[in-house]
C-alpha positions in Angstrom: 98.8 70.3 173.2 99.8 72.3 170.1 102.6 71.2 167.8 104.7 73.2 165.3 106.4 72.2 162.1 109.1 74.6 161.1 111.8 75.3 158.6 115.1 77.0 159.4 117.4 78.5 156.8 121.0 77.7 157.9 124.1 80.0 157.3 125.1 77.8 154.4 121.8 78.3 152.7 120.5 74.8 153.5 117.1 74.1 155.1 116.4 72.2 158.3 112.9 70.9 158.9 111.7 70.1 162.4 108.8 69.9 164.8 108.3 70.8 168.4 105.7 71.6 171.1 107.5 74.9 172.1 108.7 76.8 169.0 110.4 79.7 170.9 112.4 77.3 173.2 113.4 75.1 170.2 114.6 78.1 168.2 116.7 79.2 171.2 118.2 75.7 171.4 119.2 75.8 167.7 120.7 79.3 168.1 122.7 78.2 171.1 124.0 75.1 169.3 122.2 72.6 171.6 119.5 71.8 169.0 119.9 69.3 166.2 123.4 68.1 165.2 122.7 69.3 161.6 122.2 73.0 162.7 125.0 73.0 165.2 127.7 73.6 162.6 125.4 75.8 160.4 124.7 78.7 162.7 123.3 81.2 162.7 119.9 79.8 161.7 116.8 81.8 160.8 113.2 80.7 161.1 111.7 81.1 157.6 108.4 79.2 157.9 106.2 77.4 160.4 102.7 76.0 160.8 100.8 75.3 164.0 98.8 72.0 164.6 96.4 71.0 167.3 98.6 68.0 168.2 102.3 67.2 168.0 101.8 64.0 166.0 100.3 66.1 163.2 103.2 68.4 163.2 105.6 65.5 163.2 103.8 63.9 160.2 104.1 67.2 158.3 107.8 67.4 159.2 108.4 64.0 157.7 106.4 64.9 154.5 108.4 68.1 154.0 111.7 66.3 154.6 111.1 64.3 151.5 110.6 67.4 149.3 113.3 68.9 147.2 114.7 72.4 147.7 112.5 74.0 145.1 109.4 72.7 146.6 110.5 73.8 150.1 111.2 77.2 148.8 107.7 77.4 147.2 106.2 76.6 150.6 108.3 79.2 152.4 107.4 81.8 149.8 103.7 81.0 150.1 103.4 79.6 146.5 101.1 76.7 147.5 99.6 76.6 144.0 103.1 75.5 142.7 103.5 72.6 145.1 101.8 69.9 143.0 103.6 71.0 139.9 107.0 70.8 141.6 106.2 67.3 142.8 105.4 66.2 139.2 108.5 67.8 137.8 110.6 66.1 140.4 109.1 62.7 139.5 109.5 63.4 135.7 113.3 64.0 136.1 113.8 60.4 137.2 111.2 58.7 135.0 113.1 59.3 131.7 110.3 61.3 130.2 
């Protein structure tokens, strides 16, 4: 069974990261306000990125990975700037290491 990892942009400009086995159904749930509590008060939402995986557990693992990323790194992923992802991870770490 396929799984999807996705990012929604909410009406307040924030991002929501999720995973599902049925992307269309899940998007509909978010739009109707019966999706995640986070998106319920931030509608309308807009799908800005997704990836398909052969199994839902892989999509869920990717969701958890992306949830730990900062806004700049998520934006780079959404915009297809994969080459910047490692740099953004290092810059994020450097901000808190005192260097």
